[in-house]
N, C-alpha and C positions, 0 to 999 in steps of 0.2 A: 286736531281731529274732533269731530262731533262725539259727544258721550252717549253712545248707544251700546245697549247690552248686546251680547252675541245673538241673542234670539232676536231682538229688534233689528239687527243688522241683516240676519238671514231673511227676515220677513220682508224688509224693505227691498233687498236684492231680487227676492222672488217676485215681488210686485213689479219692480222695474223690468225684469226679464219678460214677465207675462206682458206688460204694457208695450214693450218694444215688438215682441212677437206677434201681438194682435194690432199692430199699427195704431196704438191709442197715443203714443208720444213719439216724437221725431228723435233722430239721433242727437240732435243739438239739445233737446230737452233731457235726454238721457245723461249727456255730458253734464249739463246744469245740475241735475238731480244728484249725480255722483259726487260733484264738487260741493254742493251745499248741504245735502242731507247726510251723506256718509262722512265727509271730511270737514264740514263747516268752514270752508275756506272762501275767500274773496277770489275773483278771477285772477288778480295779480298774484296772490299767494299760490294758487293752484298751478298757474302758468309757470312759475318759478320751480314749483315742486316736480312738475313732469317735463320741465325743460323745453317749453315752447313759448313763443311770444304771446304777450297779452292780446295783441290783435288777432292772431291766429285762433286762440281759445274763444275770444269775444265773437269773431265772425262764425265760427262753428256753432256756437251756442244760438246765435240768431238765425242760422241757416243762410248766411250770406256768401257761403263759399262751398265748393265741392272739393274737399281734402282728400288726399289719398288714403288709402285704407290703412296704410302703415302709420299715419299721423293719428287716425282716429284710434287705432289700437293702442298706440302710446298714451293717448289721453284717457281711454276707458280702462286700461290695465289696472290701475289701482282700485277699481270697483270690481275687478274679476271679470270683466267682459272682454270678448274678442269678436271681431267681425270676420265673417267667411262668406264665401260664395258657394252656392250649391246648385246644381242643375235640376230643374223640375221637368220631369217627363211630361209631354203633352201628346195627345192622340191627335193625329192629323186626318 
């Protein structure tokens, strides 16, 4: 695990959350940041840690696949993230 203080970890998570909410980074980049910045792991190490294949993790980080939400949640859970769907009301 990367050696971050509790405060540094909170700041990084807040920045990542903000970046995703504002479409500054992709889901794949979020996964990569959680893996490298929070955990300091290689793709192989993190894939083994979260019990997915190296190829699945690599494809998600590169944006080469459209994984199920359950897979993304499994990959993002160690960073405290969870994807969900919400309905936006539109005026017609």
